[in-house]
C-alpha positions in Angstrom: 177.0 107.2 89.3 174.5 108.8 91.6 176.6 111.9 91.9 176.8 112.8 88.2 173.0 112.8 87.9 172.6 115.3 90.7 175.1 117.5 88.9 173.1 117.2 85.7 170.0 118.5 87.5 171.9 121.4 88.9 172.9 122.6 85.4 169.3 122.8 84.2 168.0 126.3 84.5 164.5 127.3 83.7 164.3 130.7 82.1 160.8 131.8 81.2 160.5 132.6 77.6 157.7 132.7 75.0 157.2 128.9 75.2 155.9 129.3 78.7 152.7 130.9 77.3 152.4 128.1 74.8 152.7 125.5 77.6 150.0 127.3 79.7 147.8 127.5 76.6 148.3 123.7 75.9 147.5 122.8 79.5 144.4 124.9 79.5 143.4 123.3 76.1 144.0 119.9 77.6 141.9 120.7 80.7 139.1 122.0 78.4 139.2 118.9 76.2 139.4 116.5 79.2 136.4 118.3 80.8 134.4 118.0 77.6 135.3 114.4 76.8 136.1 112.7 80.1 135.2 114.6 83.3 131.7 115.9 82.4 130.4 112.5 81.3 131.8 110.9 84.3 130.4 113.6 86.6 127.0 113.2 84.9 127.1 109.5 85.6 128.1 110.0 89.2 125.4 112.7 89.7 122.9 110.4 88.1 123.9 107.6 90.4 123.7 109.9 93.4 120.3 111.2 92.3 119.0 107.6 91.8 120.5 106.6 95.1 119.3 109.8 96.7 116.1 109.4 94.7 115.3 106.2 96.4 116.4 107.5 99.7 114.6 110.8 99.0 111.5 108.9 97.9 111.6 106.9 101.2 112.1 110.2 103.1 109.2 111.7 101.2 107.0 108.6 102.0 108.1 108.9 105.7 107.2 112.6 105.7 103.8 111.8 104.1 103.2 109.1 106.6 104.1 111.4 109.5 101.8 114.1 108.1 99.0 111.6 107.7 99.6 110.3 111.2 99.5 113.8 112.5 96.3 114.5 110.7 94.9 111.2 112.0 95.9 112.0 115.6 94.4 115.5 115.2 91.2 113.9 113.8 91.0 111.4 116.6 91.6 114.2 119.2 88.9 116.3 117.5 86.5 113.3 117.4 87.1 112.6 121.1 86.6 116.2 122.0 83.4 116.2 119.9 82.3 113.0 121.6 83.0 114.4 125.1 81.0 117.5 124.1 78.1 115.3 122.9 78.2 113.2 126.1 78.2 116.4 128.2 75.3 117.8 126.2 73.4 114.6 126.5 74.2 114.5 130.2 72.9 118.0 130.6 69.7 117.2 128.7 69.3 114.0 130.8 69.8 116.0 134.0 67.3 118.6 132.9 64.7 115.9 132.0 65.5 114.2 135.4 64.9 117.5 137.2 61.7 118.0 135.3 60.5 114.5 136.1 61.5 114.9 139.8 59.6 118.2 139.9 56.6 116.5 138.3 56.7 113.6 140.7 57.1 115.9 143.6 54.1 117.9 142.5 52.1 114.7 142.0 53.2 113.5 145.5 52.3 116.8 147.1 48.9 116.7 145.3 48.3 113.1 146.4 49.4 113.9 150.0 47.0 116.9 150.0 44.2 114.7 148.6 45.0 112.0 151.2 45.0 114.7 154.0 41.7 116.0 152.8 40.3 112.5 152.6 41.7 111.7 156.0 40.2 114.9 157.4 36.9 114.1 155.7 37.0 110.5 157.1 38.0 111.9 160.5 35.1 114.3 160.4 32.8 111.5 159.3 34.2 109.2 162.0 33.7 111.9 164.7 30.2 112.5 163.5 29.5 108.8 163.4 31.0 108.4 166.9 29.0 111.4 168.1 25.8 109.8 166.7 26.7 106.4 168.1 27.5 108.0 171.4 24.2 109.8 171.4 22.3 106.7 170.4 24.2 104.7 173.0 23.5 107.4 175.6 19.8 107.4 174.7 19.8 103.6 175.0 21.6 103.7 178.3 19.4 106.4 179.7 16.2 104.6 178.5 17.5 101.4 180.0 18.2 103.2 183.2 14.8 104.8 183.2 13.1 101.5 182.4 14.7 99.7 185.3 14.1 102.5 187.7 
């Protein structure tokens, strides 16, 4: 039973003739019709699903990119603000140091002036004290000499 079917296939010989072109034309027509009616709508549905799926994913990716961009802008703004703050602190420190130096200079000048005044006052008082001592010494010397002369 099996053997006769094999023999039947051996007898079939395909000889290309004019129907081959008709078969090729029918196959191409069937592919065209299937593409128009079946494959294109299915491909559109599949692409739509991919876009929607990708759209959500793409939307999420876009949101993530936007968040990263905003965070980068935020970090840059923070860095710039810190830099500006440090610059302001340095400028204020320089102003404070300048004012401090000016005050120190003013105080030194006042101290030197007071020291000079005190030295003048001390020299004046010393001169007055020497003059007073000299007068007192003279008066005392006169009293002593008058006492010595009275007793003698």
